[in-house]
C-alpha positions in Angstrom: 73.1 85.2 122.2 75.0 83.5 119.4 76.9 85.2 116.6 74.5 84.0 114.0 71.5 85.1 115.9 73.2 88.6 116.2 73.8 88.6 112.4 70.1 87.7 111.8 68.8 90.3 114.4 71.1 93.2 113.5 71.6 92.7 109.8 68.7 90.4 108.7 71.0 87.9 107.2 70.4 84.3 107.5 73.4 81.9 107.6 73.4 78.0 107.4 75.0 77.0 110.7 76.3 73.6 109.8 78.6 75.2 107.1 80.2 77.8 109.5 82.9 77.1 112.2 84.2 79.8 114.4 87.7 79.5 115.8 88.5 81.6 118.9 91.6 83.9 118.7 93.2 85.0 121.8 95.5 87.7 120.4 92.8 90.2 119.4 94.1 92.9 121.8 97.1 93.2 119.4 95.0 94.8 116.7 93.0 97.3 118.9 94.0 101.0 118.5 94.1 101.3 122.3 97.1 98.9 122.3 99.0 101.3 120.0 98.5 104.8 121.2 101.6 105.8 119.1 102.6 104.6 115.6 99.0 103.1 115.5 99.0 102.2 111.7 102.4 100.3 112.1 101.5 98.8 115.5 98.0 97.4 114.3 99.7 96.0 111.2 102.2 94.2 113.4 99.4 93.1 115.6 97.6 91.7 112.6 100.6 89.5 111.9 100.6 88.2 115.6 96.8 87.6 115.1 97.2 85.7 111.9 100.0 83.6 113.5 97.4 82.7 116.2 94.9 81.7 113.5 97.3 79.7 111.3 98.4 77.8 114.5 94.9 76.5 114.8 94.2 75.9 111.2 96.2 76.0 107.9 93.8 77.1 105.2 93.3 75.9 101.7 92.2 79.4 100.7 92.7 82.6 102.8 90.5 85.5 102.4 90.7 88.7 104.5 87.7 91.0 104.8 89.1 93.0 107.9 91.8 95.0 106.1 94.7 93.1 107.5 97.0 93.1 104.5 100.0 92.2 106.6 98.2 89.0 107.5 97.8 88.1 103.8 101.6 88.7 103.4 102.3 86.4 106.3 100.1 83.7 104.9 101.9 84.0 101.5 105.3 83.7 103.3 104.3 80.7 105.4 102.2 78.9 102.8 103.4 80.0 99.3 100.9 77.7 97.5 97.8 78.9 99.4 95.8 81.4 97.3 95.0 84.5 99.0 92.1 87.0 98.6 91.4 90.5 99.9 88.1 92.3 100.1 89.2 95.9 100.9 86.6 98.1 102.4 89.1 101.0 103.2 92.7 101.3 102.5 94.9 101.3 105.7 96.5 104.3 104.2 95.6 106.4 101.1 97.0 109.2 99.0 94.2 111.4 100.5 95.4 110.8 104.0 99.0 111.8 102.8 97.5 114.9 101.2 95.3 115.9 104.1 98.5 116.6 106.1 99.1 119.5 103.9 96.8 122.4 104.8 97.2 124.0 101.4 95.8 120.8 99.7 92.2 120.4 98.8 91.9 117.6 101.4 93.9 119.5 104.0 90.7 120.6 105.8 89.3 117.1 106.0 89.9 114.1 108.4 91.3 113.6 111.8 94.9 114.6 110.8 93.9 117.6 108.6 96.7 120.1 108.2 99.0 118.4 110.6 102.0 118.1 108.2 103.6 121.4 109.4 106.8 121.7 111.5 109.2 119.0 112.6 106.5 116.8 114.0 104.5 117.0 110.8 107.5 116.3 108.7 108.2 113.2 110.8 104.6 112.0 110.5 104.6 112.6 106.7 107.6 110.5 106.1 106.3 107.8 108.6 103.2 107.5 106.6 105.1 107.4 103.3 107.3 104.6 104.6 104.2 102.8 105.8 102.5 103.2 102.4 105.6 101.5 100.8 105.2 98.5 103.2 101.5 98.4 102.7 101.9 98.4 98.9 104.5 95.6 99.1 102.3 93.3 101.2 99.3 94.2 98.8 101.4 93.0 95.9 101.4 89.5 97.3 97.5 89.0 97.2 96.2 86.8 94.4 92.7 88.1 94.1 91.8 91.7 95.2 88.3 93.0 95.5 87.2 96.5 96.8 83.8 97.7 97.8 83.7 100.9 95.8 85.3 102.8 93.0 86.9 105.1 95.4 88.7 102.3 97.3 89.6 100.7 94.0 91.2 103.8 92.8 93.4 104.0 95.9 94.3 100.3 96.0 95.2 100.5 92.2 97.5 103.6 93.1 99.1 101.9 96.0 99.2 98.1 95.1 99.0 98.3 91.3 102.6 99.1 90.4 104.0 96.4 92.8 101.5 93.9 91.6 102.6 94.3 88.0 106.2 93.7 89.2 105.1 90.3 90.6 103.0 89.5 87.4 99.7 89.7 89.3 97.5 90.2 86.2 94.0 89.7 87.8 92.2 93.0 87.8 91.2 94.6 91.0 87.5 94.2 90.8 84.7 96.3 92.5 82.2 94.2 94.4 79.6 96.4 96.1 78.6 95.2 99.6 75.2 93.4 100.0 72.4 95.8 101.1 68.8 94.9 102.2 67.4 96.5 99.0 64.8 93.8 98.3 63.6 93.8 102.0 63.3 97.6 101.8 61.1 97.2 98.7 58.9 94.8 100.7 58.8 96.6 104.0 58.9 100.3 103.0 56.2 101.6 100.7 57.1 104.5 98.3 53.9 105.8 96.8 51.6 108.7 96.8 49.8 107.1 99.9 52.9 106.7 101.8 54.1 110.1 101.0 51.3 111.5 103.1 52.8 109.7 106.1 56.3 111.1 105.7 57.5 113.3 108.4 60.0 116.2 108.4 62.6 113.8 109.8 66.3 113.7 108.9 67.8 110.3 109.8 71.4 109.6 110.4 72.3 105.9 110.3 75.9 105.6 111.7 77.9 104.1 114.5 78.9 106.8 117.1 82.5 106.9 116.0 84.6 110.1 115.4 85.0 109.7 111.7 81.2 109.7 111.2 81.3 113.4 112.1 78.0 113.6 114.0 79.0 117.2 115.2 79.0 118.4 111.6 75.4 117.1 111.1 74.2 118.5 114.3 75.6 122.0 113.7 74.4 122.1 110.2 70.8 121.0 111.5 71.0 123.8 113.9 72.0 126.3 111.0 69.0 124.8 109.2 66.5 125.4 112.1 67.8 129.0 112.4 66.6 129.9 108.9 62.9 129.5 110.2 62.0 128.6 106.7 58.8 126.7 106.0 60.7 123.5 105.4 62.5 123.8 108.8 59.4 124.1 110.9 58.9 121.0 112.9 61.9 119.3 111.5 63.6 116.6 113.6 67.1 115.0 113.5 67.1 111.3 114.3 70.6 109.7 115.2 70.4 106.0 115.0 73.6 103.9 115.7 75.4 101.3 117.7 77.4 101.9 120.8 80.4 99.6 120.9 82.2 100.6 124.2 82.7 103.2 126.7 84.4 105.5 124.3 81.2 105.4 122.1 79.1 106.1 125.2 81.2 109.1 126.1 80.8 110.4 122.5 77.0 110.1 122.7 77.0 112.0 126.0 79.1 114.8 124.4 76.6 114.9 121.5 73.7 115.3 123.8 75.5 118.2 125.6 76.2 119.7 122.0 72.5 119.4 121.2 71.7 121.4 124.4 74.4 123.9 123.6 73.1 124.5 120.2 69.5 124.8 121.5 68.2 121.9 119.5 67.8 119.2 122.1 64.0 119.1 121.7 64.5 118.5 117.9 67.2 115.8 118.2 66.4 112.1 119.1 69.0 109.4 119.9 68.3 105.7 119.2 71.2 103.6 120.5 71.6 100.0 119.4 68.2 100.0 117.8 66.9 96.7 116.5 66.2 96.4 112.7 62.5 96.8 113.2 63.0 100.3 114.8 65.3 101.2 112.0 62.7 100.2 109.4 60.0 102.2 111.4 62.1 105.4 111.0 63.0 104.7 107.2 59.2 104.6 106.6 58.5 107.8 108.5 61.6 110.0 107.6 62.0 112.2 104.5 65.7 112.7 104.4 68.7 110.4 105.0 72.1 112.2 105.8 75.7 111.0 105.8 78.5 113.3 107.1 81.7 111.2 106.9 84.5 112.5 104.7 85.7 109.7 102.4 83.1 107.1 103.5 84.6 104.1 101.6 81.1 102.9 100.4 78.0 103.9 102.5 75.7 101.1 103.1 73.4 103.3 105.1 73.1 105.6 102.2 72.0 102.7 100.0 69.5 101.9 102.6 68.2 105.4 102.5 67.7 105.2 98.8 66.0 101.8 98.9 63.6 103.2 101.5 62.9 106.2 99.3 64.6 108.8 101.4 66.2 111.8 99.8 69.9 111.7 100.6 72.0 114.7 101.6 75.6 113.2 101.8 79.2 114.2 102.0 80.6 115.3 98.7 83.3 112.5 98.6 84.1 108.9 98.0 81.4 106.2 97.9 78.3 108.3 98.5 79.4 110.8 95.8 80.8 108.6 93.1 78.8 105.4 93.5 75.6 105.9 95.3 74.0 109.3 95.1 74.4 109.7 91.4 71.9 110.9 88.8 69.4 108.5 87.2 68.5 109.4 83.6 70.1 112.8 84.1 67.9 113.5 87.2 69.1 113.9 90.8 68.6 111.2 93.4 69.9 113.4 96.3 72.2 116.3 97.2 76.0 116.5 98.1 77.6 118.8 100.7 80.7 119.4 102.5 80.3 122.4 105.0 77.8 123.1 107.6 76.1 125.7 105.3 76.0 123.3 102.3 74.3 120.6 104.4 71.8 123.1 105.7 71.0 124.1 102.2 70.7 120.3 101.3 68.0 119.8 104.0 66.2 122.9 102.7 66.3 121.5 99.1 65.3 118.1 100.1 62.4 119.1 102.3 61.1 121.6 99.8 61.0 119.7 96.6 57.9 120.3 94.4 57.7 116.5 93.6 59.6 114.6 96.3 57.9 111.3 95.2 59.7 111.4 91.8 63.1 111.8 93.5 62.2 109.0 95.9 61.4 106.5 93.1 64.5 107.4 91.3 66.6 106.8 94.5 64.9 103.4 94.9 65.7 102.5 91.3 69.3 103.5 91.8 69.7 101.3 94.9 68.9 98.3 92.7 72.6 98.1 91.8 73.4 97.1 95.3 71.2 94.0 95.9 72.4 91.0 97.8 71.8 89.0 94.7 74.2 91.3 92.7 76.9 90.9 95.5 76.6 87.2 95.6 77.0 86.9 91.8 80.2 89.0 91.8 81.5 87.5 94.9 81.0 83.9 93.6 82.9 84.8 90.4 85.9 86.0 92.5 85.8 83.0 94.8 85.8 80.7 91.8 88.9 82.2 90.7 90.5 81.6 94.0 89.4 78.0 94.2 90.7 77.6 90.7 94.1 78.8 91.8 94.0 76.3 94.7 93.5 73.4 92.3 96.2 74.6 90.1 98.7 74.8 92.9 97.6 71.5 94.5 
């Protein structure tokens, strides 16, 4: 199966093959977390420089755009080819002020993330200073980038905080722009009916669209669902949790196995369904049938899955942070389009509210209207504006 066919099958995006060339890079292992069990942030950043050198050995670009988050690769490009304009589309900052704050157990974010509260003691002191030093290096290489885009206002805020002061020192005056990722909103409008008639076909199903990665926090969603079922409320009777996501490797497979064990331990295995590597057609089917879409990740940089929930008319119950909170699940005309939660109890309350609304169709229609801000056309328009600026810089430096 070719890459372009995979893109079409998994994401429903059509690309014109004659305009695309793939160059094979042999140094990918250098950027894998498994290669750097210790000092992972620094190791992967060094690895990205090695990978970029591999790429530049094959081709010297006229314009270089990074969408993977390899800021140090952009720094290498600017060092080797000072006249080549560089652009960054940042999905998630490699390090953020929230990450630094999370090490402190007394801070608001000290209960969130994989390193929550680990700033205590000598080891914690060393980690905190290592992260601070890395943040300085990250900010320095970020200052070399000509055009910077972020995928959400949350990411924009962190990149402004980290890169902004250094960019000013280097007279980088171009604003850091928010360019929301393209989402299949139009297709959802065509494929998923949201009407009084379709409302009759909705089930008490709560869908979670997410890769089976640790940060997606499937355990939180499963535990909160178990809490919801224990209420034995009218809304909870017959409710199902549907977990849909891709499995990338053995680590993900092991994680799914552990989640199945957790479902059994919580006594909810008959109410939880796993759909692994589901084709787009199956995803659409569940978006037509389900009533609620959930997101459990702390500081989800954007949340394309949440936009898909809204476009399909699902009522979202999302983590009260980052993209889902600030960009996506926001009021329309002063009326809610979903609910925010942080703890197991709050998520359980969110499910209860979402499944017992007096007029769920009105909320679904508002959610769909909200999703129109994230269409592929809107992304293409904003992306083209930024690329035109990069091409203009290339012409100026030629």
